[in-house]
N, C-alpha and C positions, 0 to 999 in steps of 0.2 A: 770596058765592055762588061762582060759577065764575070762575076767573081765566083769561084767554086766554093761551095759550102759543103763541108762534110757533115752528114747527119749521122748520129749514133756514136760519135766519138766523145768520150768524156775525159776531162783532165783528171788524172789520178793525183790525189793528195799524197804527200810524203808521209810516211809513218805506217804503223801497223793498225789494221782495222780490227778492233777488239769486240765488235758487235756479235759475231758468231760465238765467241768465247763466253760472253755474258749470257747469251741465250742458252747455251749448254749448262752453265752454272745455275740458272734459274730453273731449268727442267730438273736438274739433280736435286735442288732444294725442295721443289714441290714433291718429288718422289720420296725424299727423306721424311718430309712432314706427314705424308699420307701413310707411310709404313711404320712410323714410330709408334711405340706402345704408349698409350695414354691412359693406362689403367691406374687404379688407386693402389698405392704401395701397401703391401701387407704380407702375411704369412700364408702359404698355400694350405688350404683346408678342403676337405671333402664336403661341399655344400649340399644341404638337403634340396630336393627337387620341388618345384611349384609349377602349377599350370600356367600362370601368368606372372611375369616379373617385369618391373619397371626400373630402368636404369636411373640411379640417383647420383651419378658422378657429377660433381661440381668442383670448381677449382679449389675451394677451401674445405672440402668435405673431410671430416675426421673418420678414420676407419678403426673400429674396435674389433679385434679378432680373438676368438676363443678357440684354441686348438683342441685336439682330441684328448689331451692330458688335462685340460681345464686351465691351462696357462692363458692369461689375458695379455693382449698386445695392443698398443696404441700406435697406429701407423708403423707397424713392423718392429716396435721396440717393446720388450717385455716390461710390464708394470704390475704392481699390486693394485688392489681396489682403492686403497687410500691415495696412492700416487695418481691413479687414473682420475679420481675425483678432483684432486688438486690441479692437475694439468687441464682438465676440462673447464674448471672454474676460471683459471687464468685465461684460457682461450675465449670464454664467454665474456670476460671483462674487456677483452680487446675487440671482439665482434659478437654482439649479443645473440644474433640469430643465424648460427652456422649449422649446416646439416651434419648429422652423424649417422653412419651406417654400422650395423652390427653384423658381423660374419661369424657364425658359429658352426663348428664341425658337426656333421650329422650324428656322430657318436658321443658328443659331449653331453654331460648331465644337464638336464633342463634347468635345474636349480641355479647353475652357474650363469646361464643366460638371463634368468629372472633377476639375479643379484645385479647384473650389469644394467638391465632395463630399469630396475628400481633406483639405482644410482643416478641414471639419466633423468628420471622423474624428479628426484630430489633437487637436482641442479636446475630443473625447469627448462630443459631443452625440448623444444617443440618439434623440430625437424629430425625425426628418428626413423630409420628404415631398417628392415631386416633383409639381408641379401640371401637369395636362394639361387640354385642352379636351374638350368632348363631341363625339362623332363627328357629322358632318352627316347 
C-alpha cells in the first residue's frame, strides 16, 4: 500500500564538519591582510608638506631617507654615499628600472638632498620620486 516517506530528514555523516571553522579562518585572514601595514620600511622623519602627493609605493621600491642630522639610510640601514652608490648599482644590475624614493627631513640641509639626487642621476636611475607629507 502506501509507504511513508519522511521529508526533511538527512542522513548525517560521521565525523566533524570543519566548514564553519574554515569560514572563520578565512574571515580572520582577510581582516589580517586588510589591517597589515604595507608601507615602505624606513626611518621616521618629519616630511615637508606639499599640496598634492602621489603614492609611489611598489614592491621593489628602494627608499632613501635623510634624517635631520644628515645621515643617509637605504631601506632603514645607515649608509655612506659611496656605499649607497655601490648598493644601488648592484640593484640596477639585477633589475635595471626599479623605482627609488627620497625621503628628506624638513630640517635637513638642502645640499645633502642634492648630493643624493646627483648620485641617482650618475647611476642613471629614471624612476625617482620625492616623498612629501600631506598639508595639515
